[in-house]
mmCIF file as Biopython writes it, N, C-alpha, C and O atoms, coordinates in Angstrom:
data_model
#
loop_
_atom_site.group_PDB
_atom_site.id
_atom_site.type_symbol
_atom_site.label_atom_id
_atom_site.label_alt_id
_atom_site.label_comp_id
_atom_site.label_asym_id
_atom_site.label_entity_id
_atom_site.label_seq_id
_atom_site.pdbx_PDB_ins_code
_atom_site.Cartn_x
_atom_site.Cartn_y
_atom_site.Cartn_z
_atom_site.occupancy
_atom_site.B_iso_or_equiv
_atom_site.auth_seq_id
_atom_site.auth_asym_id
_atom_site.pdbx_PDB_model_num
ATOM 1   N N  . MET A ? 1  ? -16.986 -66.083 14.938 1.0 0.0 1  A 1 
ATOM 2   C CA . MET A ? 1  ? -15.665 -66.015 14.354 1.0 0.0 1  A 1 
ATOM 3   C C  . MET A ? 1  ? -14.601 -66.628 15.259 1.0 0.0 1  A 1 
ATOM 4   O O  . MET A ? 1  ? -13.555 -67.056 14.772 1.0 0.0 1  A 1 
ATOM 5   N N  . GLN A ? 2  ? -14.849 -66.678 16.571 1.0 0.0 2  A 1 
ATOM 6   C CA . GLN A ? 2  ? -13.861 -67.256 17.477 1.0 0.0 2  A 1 
ATOM 7   C C  . GLN A ? 2  ? -13.626 -68.732 17.166 1.0 0.0 2  A 1 
ATOM 8   O O  . GLN A ? 2  ? -12.507 -69.228 17.305 1.0 0.0 2  A 1 
ATOM 9   N N  . PHE A ? 3  ? -14.686 -69.439 16.744 1.0 0.0 3  A 1 
ATOM 10  C CA . PHE A ? 3  ? -14.548 -70.844 16.376 1.0 0.0 3  A 1 
ATOM 11  C C  . PHE A ? 3  ? -13.606 -70.993 15.178 1.0 0.0 3  A 1 
ATOM 12  O O  . PHE A ? 3  ? -12.789 -71.913 15.137 1.0 0.0 3  A 1 
ATOM 13  N N  . PHE A ? 4  ? -13.723 -70.095 14.216 1.0 0.0 4  A 1 
ATOM 14  C CA . PHE A ? 4  ? -12.868 -70.141 13.025 1.0 0.0 4  A 1 
ATOM 15  C C  . PHE A ? 4  ? -11.414 -69.871 13.403 1.0 0.0 4  A 1 
ATOM 16  O O  . PHE A ? 4  ? -10.512 -70.544 12.904 1.0 0.0 4  A 1 
ATOM 17  N N  . VAL A ? 5  ? -11.179 -68.902 14.269 1.0 0.0 5  A 1 
ATOM 18  C CA . VAL A ? 5  ? -9.818  -68.568 14.694 1.0 0.0 5  A 1 
ATOM 19  C C  . VAL A ? 5  ? -9.217  -69.744 15.460 1.0 0.0 5  A 1 
ATOM 20  O O  . VAL A ? 5  ? -8.043  -70.069 15.277 1.0 0.0 5  A 1 
ATOM 21  N N  . THR A ? 6  ? -10.010 -70.379 16.311 1.0 0.0 6  A 1 
ATOM 22  C CA . THR A ? 6  ? -9.532  -71.547 17.052 1.0 0.0 6  A 1 
ATOM 23  C C  . THR A ? 6  ? -9.224  -72.699 16.095 1.0 0.0 6  A 1 
ATOM 24  O O  . THR A ? 6  ? -8.232  -73.408 16.271 1.0 0.0 6  A 1 
ATOM 25  N N  . GLY A ? 7  ? -10.062 -72.882 15.098 1.0 0.0 7  A 1 
ATOM 26  C CA . GLY A ? 7  ? -9.822  -73.922 14.101 1.0 0.0 7  A 1 
ATOM 27  C C  . GLY A ? 7  ? -8.538  -73.694 13.318 1.0 0.0 7  A 1 
ATOM 28  O O  . GLY A ? 7  ? -7.818  -74.645 13.012 1.0 0.0 7  A 1 
ATOM 29  N N  . VAL A ? 8  ? -8.249  -72.440 12.993 1.0 0.0 8  A 1 
ATOM 30  C CA . VAL A ? 8  ? -7.011  -72.116 12.273 1.0 0.0 8  A 1 
ATOM 31  C C  . VAL A ? 8  ? -5.808  -72.392 13.167 1.0 0.0 8  A 1 
ATOM 32  O O  . VAL A ? 8  ? -4.785  -72.885 12.692 1.0 0.0 8  A 1 
ATOM 33  N N  . ASP A ? 9  ? -5.921  -72.079 14.454 1.0 0.0 9  A 1 
ATOM 34  C CA . ASP A ? 9  ? -4.816  -72.374 15.374 1.0 0.0 9  A 1 
ATOM 35  C C  . ASP A ? 9  ? -4.552  -73.873 15.462 1.0 0.0 9  A 1 
ATOM 36  O O  . ASP A ? 9  ? -3.401  -74.310 15.453 1.0 0.0 9  A 1 
ATOM 37  N N  . VAL A ? 10 ? -5.624  -74.657 15.548 1.0 0.0 10 A 1 
ATOM 38  C CA . VAL A ? 10 ? -5.475  -76.116 15.611 1.0 0.0 10 A 1 
ATOM 39  C C  . VAL A ? 10 ? -4.877  -76.635 14.306 1.0 0.0 10 A 1 
ATOM 40  O O  . VAL A ? 10 ? -4.002  -77.501 14.326 1.0 0.0 10 A 1 
ATOM 41  N N  . LEU A ? 11 ? -5.339  -76.116 13.181 1.0 0.0 11 A 1 
ATOM 42  C CA . LEU A ? 11 ? -4.799  -76.519 11.882 1.0 0.0 11 A 1 
ATOM 43  C C  . LEU A ? 11 ? -3.310  -76.212 11.797 1.0 0.0 11 A 1 
ATOM 44  O O  . LEU A ? 11 ? -2.534  -77.026 11.298 1.0 0.0 11 A 1 
ATOM 45  N N  . GLN A ? 12 ? -2.915  -75.055 12.277 1.0 0.0 12 A 1 
ATOM 46  C CA . GLN A ? 12 ? -1.505  -74.678 12.238 1.0 0.0 12 A 1 
ATOM 47  C C  . GLN A ? 12 ? -0.669  -75.649 13.066 1.0 0.0 12 A 1 
ATOM 48  O O  . GLN A ? 12 ? 0.399   -76.077 12.629 1.0 0.0 12 A 1 
ATOM 49  N N  . LYS A ? 13 ? -1.143  -75.992 14.245 1.0 0.0 13 A 1 
ATOM 50  C CA . LYS A ? 13 ? -0.400  -76.923 15.097 1.0 0.0 13 A 1 
ATOM 51  C C  . LYS A ? 13 ? -0.298  -78.305 14.454 1.0 0.0 13 A 1 
ATOM 52  O O  . LYS A ? 13 ? 0.748   -78.949 14.533 1.0 0.0 13 A 1 
ATOM 53  N N  . LEU A ? 14 ? -1.366  -78.758 13.827 1.0 0.0 14 A 1 
ATOM 54  C CA . LEU A ? 14 ? -1.336  -80.063 13.173 1.0 0.0 14 A 1 
ATOM 55  C C  . LEU A ? 14 ? -0.354  -80.095 12.011 1.0 0.0 14 A 1 
ATOM 56  O O  . LEU A ? 14 ? 0.384   -81.066 11.839 1.0 0.0 14 A 1 
ATOM 57  N N  . VAL A ? 15 ? -0.347  -79.037 11.218 1.0 0.0 15 A 1 
ATOM 58  C CA . VAL A ? 15 ? 0.566   -78.991 10.070 1.0 0.0 15 A 1 
ATOM 59  C C  . VAL A ? 15 ? 2.012   -78.901 10.538 1.0 0.0 15 A 1 
ATOM 60  O O  . VAL A ? 15 ? 2.896   -79.493 9.919  1.0 0.0 15 A 1 
ATOM 61  N N  . VAL A ? 16 ? 2.269   -78.172 11.622 1.0 0.0 16 A 1 
ATOM 62  C CA . VAL A ? 16 ? 3.627   -78.113 12.173 1.0 0.0 16 A 1 
ATOM 63  C C  . VAL A ? 16 ? 4.055   -79.494 12.656 1.0 0.0 16 A 1 
ATOM 64  O O  . VAL A ? 16 ? 5.196   -79.899 12.434 1.0 0.0 16 A 1 
ATOM 65  N N  . LEU A ? 17 ? 3.150   -80.222 13.316 1.0 0.0 17 A 1 
ATOM 66  C CA . LEU A ? 17 ? 3.485   -81.568 13.787 1.0 0.0 17 A 1 
ATOM 67  C C  . LEU A ? 17 ? 3.766   -82.520 12.622 1.0 0.0 17 A 1 
ATOM 68  O O  . LEU A ? 17 ? 4.677   -83.344 12.703 1.0 0.0 17 A 1 
ATOM 69  N N  . ILE A ? 18 ? 2.998   -82.413 11.555 1.0 0.0 18 A 1 
ATOM 70  C CA . ILE A ? 18 ? 3.243   -83.254 10.381 1.0 0.0 18 A 1 
ATOM 71  C C  . ILE A ? 18 ? 4.603   -82.928 9.769  1.0 0.0 18 A 1 
ATOM 72  O O  . ILE A ? 18 ? 5.353   -83.834 9.406  1.0 0.0 18 A 1 
ATOM 73  N N  . GLY A ? 19 ? 4.921   -81.650 9.653  1.0 0.0 19 A 1 
ATOM 74  C CA . GLY A ? 19 ? 6.219   -81.250 9.115  1.0 0.0 19 A 1 
ATOM 75  C C  . GLY A ? 19 ? 7.374   -81.693 10.005 1.0 0.0 19 A 1 
ATOM 76  O O  . GLY A ? 19 ? 8.417   -82.119 9.511  1.0 0.0 19 A 1 
ATOM 77  N N  . ALA A ? 20 ? 7.183   -81.591 11.325 1.0 0.0 20 A 1 
ATOM 78  C CA . ALA A ? 20 ? 8.233   -82.025 12.246 1.0 0.0 20 A 1 
ATOM 79  C C  . ALA A ? 20 ? 8.438   -83.535 12.161 1.0 0.0 20 A 1 
ATOM 80  O O  . ALA A ? 20 ? 9.571   -84.013 12.205 1.0 0.0 20 A 1 
ATOM 81  N N  . GLY A ? 21 ? 7.355   -84.275 12.042 1.0 0.0 21 A 1 
ATOM 82  C CA . GLY A ? 21 ? 7.479   -85.724 11.898 1.0 0.0 21 A 1 
ATOM 83  C C  . GLY A ? 21 ? 8.216   -86.106 10.629 1.0 0.0 21 A 1 
ATOM 84  O O  . GLY A ? 21 ? 9.069   -86.993 10.643 1.0 0.0 21 A 1 
ATOM 85  N N  . LEU A ? 22 ? 7.890   -85.441 9.539  1.0 0.0 22 A 1 
ATOM 86  C CA . LEU A ? 22 ? 8.568   -85.719 8.273  1.0 0.0 22 A 1 
ATOM 87  C C  . LEU A ? 22 ? 10.043  -85.337 8.346  1.0 0.0 22 A 1 
ATOM 88  O O  . LEU A ? 22 ? 10.900  -86.051 7.824  1.0 0.0 22 A 1 
ATOM 89  N N  . GLY A ? 23 ? 10.334  -84.215 8.991  1.0 0.0 23 A 1 
ATOM 90  C CA . GLY A ? 23 ? 11.726  -83.802 9.143  1.0 0.0 23 A 1 
ATOM 91  C C  . GLY A ? 23 ? 12.515  -84.766 10.015 1.0 0.0 23 A 1 
ATOM 92  O O  . GLY A ? 23 ? 13.671  -85.071 9.723  1.0 0.0 23 A 1 
ATOM 93  N N  . LEU A ? 24 ? 11.892  -85.244 11.081 1.0 0.0 24 A 1 
ATOM 94  C CA . LEU A ? 24 ? 12.557  -86.208 11.954 1.0 0.0 24 A 1 
ATOM 95  C C  . LEU A ? 24 ? 12.810  -87.524 11.228 1.0 0.0 24 A 1 
ATOM 96  O O  . LEU A ? 24 ? 13.867  -88.136 11.384 1.0 0.0 24 A 1 
ATOM 97  N N  . TRP A ? 25 ? 11.843  -87.949 10.443 1.0 0.0 25 A 1 
ATOM 98  C CA . TRP A ? 25 ? 12.000  -89.167 9.646  1.0 0.0 25 A 1 
ATOM 99  C C  . TRP A ? 25 ? 13.150  -88.982 8.640  1.0 0.0 25 A 1 
ATOM 100 O O  . TRP A ? 25 ? 13.922  -89.909 8.390  1.0 0.0 25 A 1 
ATOM 101 N N  . GLY A ? 26 ? 13.249  -87.797 8.081  1.0 0.0 26 A 1 
ATOM 102 C CA . GLY A ? 26 ? 14.339  -87.502 7.155  1.0 0.0 26 A 1 
ATOM 103 C C  . GLY A ? 26 ? 15.696  -87.539 7.833  1.0 0.0 26 A 1 
ATOM 104 O O  . GLY A ? 26 ? 16.665  -88.030 7.254  1.0 0.0 26 A 1 
ATOM 105 N N  . ILE A ? 27 ? 15.777  -87.026 9.053  1.0 0.0 27 A 1 
ATOM 106 C CA . ILE A ? 27 ? 17.047  -87.063 9.790  1.0 0.0 27 A 1 
ATOM 107 C C  . ILE A ? 27 ? 17.456  -88.505 10.075 1.0 0.0 27 A 1 
ATOM 108 O O  . ILE A ? 27 ? 18.630  -88.856 9.963  1.0 0.0 27 A 1 
ATOM 109 N N  . VAL A ? 28 ? 16.478  -89.340 10.445 1.0 0.0 28 A 1 
ATOM 110 C CA . VAL A ? 28 ? 16.779  -90.748 10.698 1.0 0.0 28 A 1 
ATOM 111 C C  . VAL A ? 28 ? 17.301  -91.411 9.425  1.0 0.0 28 A 1 
ATOM 112 O O  . VAL A ? 28 ? 18.294  -92.137 9.473  1.0 0.0 28 A 1 
ATOM 113 N N  . ASN A ? 29 ? 16.653  -91.174 8.297  1.0 0.0 29 A 1 
ATOM 114 C CA . ASN A ? 29 ? 17.118  -91.749 7.033  1.0 0.0 29 A 1 
ATOM 115 C C  . ASN A ? 29 ? 18.497  -91.218 6.646  1.0 0.0 29 A 1 
ATOM 116 O O  . ASN A ? 29 ? 19.338  -91.956 6.135  1.0 0.0 29 A 1 
ATOM 117 N N  . LEU A ? 30 ? 18.713  -89.939 6.896  1.0 0.0 30 A 1 
ATOM 118 C CA . LEU A ? 30 ? 20.009  -89.343 6.574  1.0 0.0 30 A 1 
ATOM 119 C C  . LEU A ? 30 ? 21.126  -89.978 7.408  1.0 0.0 30 A 1 
ATOM 120 O O  . LEU A ? 30 ? 22.180  -90.322 6.873  1.0 0.0 30 A 1 
ATOM 121 N N  . LEU A ? 31 ? 20.901  -90.131 8.698  1.0 0.0 31 A 1 
ATOM 122 C CA . LEU A ? 31 ? 21.911  -90.740 9.554  1.0 0.0 31 A 1 
ATOM 123 C C  . LEU A ? 31 ? 22.114  -92.217 9.220  1.0 0.0 31 A 1 
ATOM 124 O O  . LEU A ? 31 ? 23.230  -92.732 9.293  1.0 0.0 31 A 1 
ATOM 125 N N  . GLU A ? 32 ? 21.034  -92.883 8.856  1.0 0.0 32 A 1 
ATOM 126 C CA . GLU A ? 32 ? 21.159  -94.282 8.433  1.0 0.0 32 A 1 
ATOM 127 C C  . GLU A ? 32 ? 21.983  -94.382 7.151  1.0 0.0 32 A 1 
ATOM 128 O O  . GLU A ? 32 ? 22.777  -95.309 6.991  1.0 0.0 32 A 1 
ATOM 129 N N  . GLY A ? 33 ? 21.798  -93.449 6.260  1.0 0.0 33 A 1 
ATOM 130 C CA . GLY A ? 33 ? 22.575  -93.438 5.024  1.0 0.0 33 A 1 
ATOM 131 C C  . GLY A ? 33 ? 24.044  -93.188 5.277  1.0 0.0 33 A 1 
ATOM 132 O O  . GLY A ? 33 ? 24.898  -93.785 4.621  1.0 0.0 33 A 1 
ATOM 133 N N  . TYR A ? 34 ? 24.354  -92.306 6.227  1.0 0.0 34 A 1 
ATOM 134 C CA . TYR A ? 34 ? 25.755  -92.085 6.559  1.0 0.0 34 A 1 
ATOM 135 C C  . TYR A ? 34 ? 26.352  -93.303 7.255  1.0 0.0 34 A 1 
ATOM 136 O O  . TYR A ? 34 ? 27.515  -93.638 7.032  1.0 0.0 34 A 1 
ATOM 137 N N  . GLY A ? 35 ? 25.559  -93.966 8.097  1.0 0.0 35 A 1 
ATOM 138 C CA . GLY A ? 35 ? 26.057  -95.132 8.815  1.0 0.0 35 A 1 
ATOM 139 C C  . GLY A ? 35 ? 26.347  -96.300 7.903  1.0 0.0 35 A 1 
ATOM 140 O O  . GLY A ? 35 ? 27.333  -97.010 8.097  1.0 0.0 35 A 1 
ATOM 141 N N  . ASN A ? 36 ? 25.501  -96.509 6.908  1.0 0.0 36 A 1 
ATOM 142 C CA . ASN A ? 36 ? 25.672  -97.635 5.990  1.0 0.0 36 A 1 
ATOM 143 C C  . ASN A ? 36 ? 26.383  -97.239 4.706  1.0 0.0 36 A 1 
ATOM 144 O O  . ASN A ? 36 ? 26.554  -98.071 3.816  1.0 0.0 36 A 1 
ATOM 145 N N  . ASP A ? 37 ? 26.797  -95.987 4.598  1.0 0.0 37 A 1 
ATOM 146 C CA . ASP A ? 37 ? 27.419  -95.448 3.393  1.0 0.0 37 A 1 
ATOM 147 C C  . ASP A ? 37 ? 26.545  -95.719 2.162  1.0 0.0 37 A 1 
ATOM 148 O O  . ASP A ? 37 ? 26.994  -96.255 1.149  1.0 0.0 37 A 1 
ATOM 149 N N  . ASN A ? 38 ? 25.278  -95.321 2.302  1.0 0.0 38 A 1 
ATOM 150 C CA . ASN A ? 38 ? 24.290  -95.541 1.239  1.0 0.0 38 A 1 
ATOM 151 C C  . ASN A ? 38 ? 23.870  -94.184 0.675  1.0 0.0 38 A 1 
ATOM 152 O O  . ASN A ? 38 ? 23.129  -93.456 1.335  1.0 0.0 38 A 1 
ATOM 153 N N  . PRO A ? 39 ? 24.322  -93.825 -0.524 1.0 0.0 39 A 1 
ATOM 154 C CA . PRO A ? 39 ? 23.986  -92.507 -1.075 1.0 0.0 39 A 1 
ATOM 155 C C  . PRO A ? 39 ? 22.498  -92.335 -1.354 1.0 0.0 39 A 1 
ATOM 156 O O  . PRO A ? 39 ? 21.989  -91.216 -1.286 1.0 0.0 39 A 1 
ATOM 157 N N  . GLY A ? 40 ? 21.788  -93.418 -1.665 1.0 0.0 40 A 1 
ATOM 158 C CA . GLY A ? 40 ? 20.353  -93.305 -1.915 1.0 0.0 40 A 1 
ATOM 159 C C  . GLY A ? 40 ? 19.590  -92.931 -0.668 1.0 0.0 40 A 1 
ATOM 160 O O  . GLY A ? 40 ? 18.674  -92.110 -0.715 1.0 0.0 40 A 1 
ATOM 161 N N  . SER A ? 41 ? 19.960  -93.529 0.445  1.0 0.0 41 A 1 
ATOM 162 C CA . SER A ? 41 ? 19.303  -93.222 1.709  1.0 0.0 41 A 1 
ATOM 163 C C  . SER A ? 41 ? 19.638  -91.808 2.177  1.0 0.0 41 A 1 
ATOM 164 O O  . SER A ? 41 ? 18.791  -91.115 2.741  1.0 0.0 41 A 1 
ATOM 165 N N  . LYS A ? 42 ? 20.879  -91.385 1.939  1.0 0.0 42 A 1 
ATOM 166 C CA . LYS A ? 42 ? 21.262  -90.011 2.299  1.0 0.0 42 A 1 
ATOM 167 C C  . LYS A ? 42 ? 20.455  -88.999 1.496  1.0 0.0 42 A 1 
ATOM 168 O O  . LYS A ? 42 ? 19.992  -87.993 2.034  1.0 0.0 42 A 1 
ATOM 169 N N  . SER A ? 43 ? 20.292  -89.272 0.214  1.0 0.0 43 A 1 
ATOM 170 C CA . SER A ? 43 ? 19.537  -88.369 -0.649 1.0 0.0 43 A 1 
ATOM 171 C C  . SER A ? 43 ? 18.067  -88.309 -0.228 1.0 0.0 43 A 1 
ATOM 172 O O  . SER A ? 43 ? 17.482  -87.229 -0.140 1.0 0.0 43 A 1 
ATOM 173 N N  . GLN A ? 44 ? 17.486  -89.462 0.027  1.0 0.0 44 A 1 
ATOM 174 C CA . GLN A ? 44 ? 16.089  -89.498 0.448  1.0 0.0 44 A 1 
ATOM 175 C C  . GLN A ? 44 ? 15.908  -88.791 1.786  1.0 0.0 44 A 1 
ATOM 176 O O  . GLN A ? 44 ? 14.936  -88.060 1.980  1.0 0.0 44 A 1 
ATOM 177 N N  . GLY A ? 45 ? 16.845  -89.009 2.707  1.0 0.0 45 A 1 
ATOM 178 C CA . GLY A ? 45 ? 16.760  -88.355 4.009  1.0 0.0 45 A 1 
ATOM 179 C C  . GLY A ? 45 ? 16.837  -86.847 3.905  1.0 0.0 45 A 1 
ATOM 180 O O  . GLY A ? 45 ? 16.102  -86.136 4.589  1.0 0.0 45 A 1 
ATOM 181 N N  . MET A ? 46 ? 17.723  -86.353 3.051  1.0 0.0 46 A 1 
ATOM 182 C CA . MET A ? 46 ? 17.838  -84.902 2.877  1.0 0.0 46 A 1 
ATOM 183 C C  . MET A ? 46 ? 16.577  -84.325 2.251  1.0 0.0 46 A 1 
ATOM 184 O O  . MET A ? 46 ? 16.130  -83.245 2.635  1.0 0.0 46 A 1 
ATOM 185 N N  . LYS A ? 47 ? 16.004  -85.035 1.294  1.0 0.0 47 A 1 
ATOM 186 C CA . LYS A ? 47 ? 14.768  -84.563 0.664  1.0 0.0 47 A 1 
ATOM 187 C C  . LYS A ? 47 ? 13.620  -84.529 1.668  1.0 0.0 47 A 1 
ATOM 188 O O  . LYS A ? 47 ? 12.834  -83.582 1.684  1.0 0.0 47 A 1 
ATOM 189 N N  . GLN A ? 48 ? 13.524  -85.557 2.501  1.0 0.0 48 A 1 
ATOM 190 C CA . GLN A ? 48 ? 12.468  -85.592 3.503  1.0 0.0 48 A 1 
ATOM 191 C C  . GLN A ? 48 ? 12.666  -84.494 4.537  1.0 0.0 48 A 1 
ATOM 192 O O  . GLN A ? 48 ? 11.703  -83.847 4.949  1.0 0.0 48 A 1 
ATOM 193 N N  . PHE A ? 49 ? 13.895  -84.282 4.954  1.0 0.0 49 A 1 
ATOM 194 C CA . PHE A ? 49 ? 14.167  -83.233 5.929  1.0 0.0 49 A 1 
ATOM 195 C C  . PHE A ? 49 ? 13.805  -81.857 5.376  1.0 0.0 49 A 1 
ATOM 196 O O  . PHE A ? 49 ? 13.174  -81.059 6.070  1.0 0.0 49 A 1 
ATOM 197 N N  . MET A ? 50 ? 14.194  -81.576 4.149  1.0 0.0 50 A 1 
ATOM 198 C CA . MET A ? 50 ? 13.914  -80.272 3.549  1.0 0.0 50 A 1 
ATOM 199 C C  . MET A ? 50 ? 12.419  -80.076 3.304  1.0 0.0 50 A 1 
ATOM 200 O O  . MET A ? 50 ? 11.904  -78.969 3.462  1.0 0.0 50 A 1 
ATOM 201 N N  . SER A ? 51 ? 11.724  -81.141 2.920  1.0 0.0 51 A 1 
ATOM 202 C CA . SER A ? 51 ? 10.279  -80.995 2.720  1.0 0.0 51 A 1 
ATOM 203 C C  . SER A ? 51 ? 9.572   -80.788 4.048  1.0 0.0 51 A 1 
ATOM 204 O O  . SER A ? 51 ? 8.595   -80.042 4.114  1.0 0.0 51 A 1 
ATOM 205 N N  . GLY A ? 52 ? 10.044  -81.433 5.107  1.0 0.0 52 A 1 
ATOM 206 C CA . GLY A ? 52 ? 9.476   -81.189 6.434  1.0 0.0 52 A 1 
ATOM 207 C C  . GLY A ? 52 ? 9.688   -79.749 6.872  1.0 0.0 52 A 1 
ATOM 208 O O  . GLY A ? 52 ? 8.794   -79.129 7.447  1.0 0.0 52 A 1 
ATOM 209 N N  . ALA A ? 53 ? 10.874  -79.219 6.597  1.0 0.0 53 A 1 
ATOM 210 C CA . ALA A ? 53 ? 11.151  -77.820 6.928  1.0 0.0 53 A 1 
ATOM 211 C C  . ALA A ? 53 ? 10.262  -76.877 6.109  1.0 0.0 53 A 1 
ATOM 212 O O  . ALA A ? 53 ? 9.807   -75.851 6.613  1.0 0.0 53 A 1 
ATOM 213 N N  . GLY A ? 54 ? 10.022  -77.230 4.860  1.0 0.0 54 A 1 
ATOM 214 C CA . GLY A ? 54 ? 9.134   -76.406 4.024  1.0 0.0 54 A 1 
ATOM 215 C C  . GLY A ? 54 ? 7.704   -76.426 4.525  1.0 0.0 54 A 1 
ATOM 216 O O  . GLY A ? 54 ? 7.027   -75.397 4.509  1.0 0.0 54 A 1 
ATOM 217 N N  . ILE A ? 55 ? 7.237   -77.579 4.968  1.0 0.0 55 A 1 
ATOM 218 C CA . ILE A ? 55 ? 5.877   -77.672 5.506  1.0 0.0 55 A 1 
ATOM 219 C C  . ILE A ? 55 ? 5.755   -76.840 6.772  1.0 0.0 55 A 1 
ATOM 220 O O  . ILE A ? 55 ? 4.748   -76.160 6.972  1.0 0.0 55 A 1 
ATOM 221 N N  . ILE A ? 56 ? 6.768   -76.886 7.626  1.0 0.0 56 A 1 
ATOM 222 C CA . ILE A ? 56 ? 6.739   -76.065 8.842  1.0 0.0 56 A 1 
ATOM 223 C C  . ILE A ? 56 ? 6.738   -74.588 8.484  1.0 0.0 56 A 1 
ATOM 224 O O  . ILE A ? 56 ? 6.032   -73.800 9.114  1.0 0.0 56 A 1 
ATOM 225 N N  . LEU A ? 57 ? 7.515   -74.205 7.488  1.0 0.0 57 A 1 
ATOM 226 C CA . LEU A ? 57 ? 7.556   -72.805 7.056  1.0 0.0 57 A 1 
ATOM 227 C C  . LEU A ? 57 ? 6.195   -72.345 6.542  1.0 0.0 57 A 1 
ATOM 228 O O  . LEU A ? 57 ? 5.757   -71.236 6.847  1.0 0.0 57 A 1 
ATOM 229 N N  . ILE A ? 58 ? 5.533   -73.188 5.769  1.0 0.0 58 A 1 
ATOM 230 C CA . ILE A ? 58 ? 4.184   -72.865 5.287  1.0 0.0 58 A 1 
ATOM 231 C C  . ILE A ? 58 ? 3.223   -72.706 6.459  1.0 0.0 58 A 1 
ATOM 232 O O  . ILE A ? 58 ? 2.400   -71.792 6.484  1.0 0.0 58 A 1 
ATOM 233 N N  . ALA A ? 59 ? 3.341   -73.613 7.432  1.0 0.0 59 A 1 
ATOM 234 C CA . ALA A ? 59 ? 2.447   -73.550 8.592  1.0 0.0 59 A 1 
ATOM 235 C C  . ALA A ? 59 ? 2.660   -72.273 9.392  1.0 0.0 59 A 1 
ATOM 236 O O  . ALA A ? 59 ? 1.707   -71.714 9.935  1.0 0.0 59 A 1 
ATOM 237 N N  . MET A ? 60 ? 3.888   -71.815 9.468  1.0 0.0 60 A 1 
ATOM 238 C CA . MET A ? 60 ? 4.168   -70.630 10.275 1.0 0.0 60 A 1 
ATOM 239 C C  . MET A ? 60 ? 3.826   -69.331 9.544  1.0 0.0 60 A 1 
ATOM 240 O O  . MET A ? 60 ? 3.472   -68.340 10.182 1.0 0.0 60 A 1 
ATOM 241 N N  . LEU A ? 61 ? 3.929   -69.327 8.213  1.0 0.0 61 A 1 
ATOM 242 C CA . LEU A ? 61 ? 3.743   -68.076 7.475  1.0 0.0 61 A 1 
ATOM 243 C C  . LEU A ? 61 ? 2.368   -67.946 6.813  1.0 0.0 61 A 1 
ATOM 244 O O  . LEU A ? 61 ? 1.769   -66.871 6.855  1.0 0.0 61 A 1 
ATOM 245 N N  . LEU A ? 62 ? 1.864   -69.007 6.211  1.0 0.0 62 A 1 
ATOM 246 C CA . LEU A ? 62 ? 0.646   -68.880 5.407  1.0 0.0 62 A 1 
ATOM 247 C C  . LEU A ? 62 ? -0.643  -69.199 6.166  1.0 0.0 62 A 1 
ATOM 248 O O  . LEU A ? 62 ? -1.659  -68.534 5.959  1.0 0.0 62 A 1 
ATOM 249 N N  . ILE A ? 63 ? -0.617  -70.191 7.028  1.0 0.0 63 A 1 
ATOM 250 C CA . ILE A ? 63 ? -1.850  -70.575 7.709  1.0 0.0 63 A 1 
ATOM 251 C C  . ILE A ? 63 ? -2.380  -69.463 8.618  1.0 0.0 63 A 1 
ATOM 252 O O  . ILE A ? 63 ? -3.597  -69.290 8.684  1.0 0.0 63 A 1 
ATOM 253 N N  . PRO A ? 64 ? -1.524  -68.689 9.332  1.0 0.0 64 A 1 
ATOM 254 C CA . PRO A ? 64 ? -2.080  -67.580 10.125 1.0 0.0 64 A 1 
ATOM 255 C C  . PRO A ? 64 ? -2.804  -66.527 9.282  1.0 0.0 64 A 1 
ATOM 256 O O  . PRO A ? 64 ? -3.623  -65.773 9.809  1.0 0.0 64 A 1 
ATOM 257 N N  . GLN A ? 65 ? -2.514  -66.467 7.987  1.0 0.0 65 A 1 
ATOM 258 C CA . GLN A ? 65 ? -3.202  -65.514 7.122  1.0 0.0 65 A 1 
ATOM 259 C C  . GLN A ? 65 ? -4.683  -65.860 6.964  1.0 0.0 65 A 1 
ATOM 260 O O  . GLN A ? 65 ? -5.481  -65.001 6.587  1.0 0.0 65 A 1 
ATOM 261 N N  . LEU A ? 66 ? -5.057  -67.112 7.252  1.0 0.0 66 A 1 
ATOM 262 C CA . LEU A ? 66 ? -6.456  -67.506 7.160  1.0 0.0 66 A 1 
ATOM 263 C C  . LEU A ? 66 ? -7.318  -66.814 8.212  1.0 0.0 66 A 1 
ATOM 264 O O  . LEU A ? 66 ? -8.526  -66.669 8.024  1.0 0.0 66 A 1 
ATOM 265 N N  . LYS A ? 67 ? -6.711  -66.390 9.309  1.0 0.0 67 A 1 
ATOM 266 C CA . LYS A ? 67 ? -7.468  -65.705 10.368 1.0 0.0 67 A 1 
ATOM 267 C C  . LYS A ? 67 ? -8.066  -64.396 9.863  1.0 0.0 67 A 1 
ATOM 268 O O  . LYS A ? 67 ? -9.127  -63.977 10.326 1.0 0.0 67 A 1 
ATOM 269 N N  . THR A ? 68 ? -7.394  -63.755 8.924  1.0 0.0 68 A 1 
ATOM 270 C CA . THR A ? 68 ? -7.856  -62.462 8.410  1.0 0.0 68 A 1 
ATOM 271 C C  . THR A ? 68 ? -8.768  -62.621 7.207  1.0 0.0 68 A 1 
ATOM 272 O O  . THR A ? 68 ? -9.146  -61.632 6.580  1.0 0.0 68 A 1 
ATOM 273 N N  . LEU A ? 69 ? -9.124  -63.853 6.881  1.0 0.0 69 A 1 
ATOM 274 C CA . LEU A ? 69 ? -9.922  -64.107 5.688  1.0 0.0 69 A 1 
ATOM 275 C C  . LEU A ? 69 ? -11.315 -63.500 5.781  1.0 0.0 69 A 1 
ATOM 276 O O  . LEU A ? 69 ? -11.817 -62.954 4.798  1.0 0.0 69 A 1 
ATOM 277 N N  . PHE A ? 70 ? -11.943 -63.586 6.940  1.0 0.0 70 A 1 
ATOM 278 C CA . PHE A ? 70 ? -13.325 -63.115 7.072  1.0 0.0 70 A 1 
ATOM 279 C C  . PHE A ? 70 ? -13.434 -61.818 7.877  1.0 0.0 70 A 1 
ATOM 280 O O  . PHE A ? 70 ? -14.537 -61.425 8.257  1.0 0.0 70 A 1 
ATOM 281 N N  . ASN A ? 71 ? -12.335 -61.165 8.136  1.0 0.0 71 A 1 
ATOM 282 C CA . ASN A ? 71 ? -12.410 -59.899 8.889  1.0 0.0 71 A 1 
ATOM 283 C C  . ASN A ? 71 ? -12.597 -58.717 7.977  1.0 0.0 71 A 1 
ATOM 284 O O  . ASN A ? 71 ? -12.679 -57.582 8.446  1.0 0.0 71 A 1 
#
């Protein structure tokens, strides 16, 4: 079971990194939209940022529940 718990920890870290990358990409798009006064880029950046935050939230709340799956 220790292998499974370690795998869940690694999975959680990977999903957090993916969410952080998406959120960072969204911030870059958002700032680019403000710099160029482009409402489409601002909208896309905000959507990417919020989806990155949602992925991080899922990684922090739901993935640790997998550890108790086989206990």
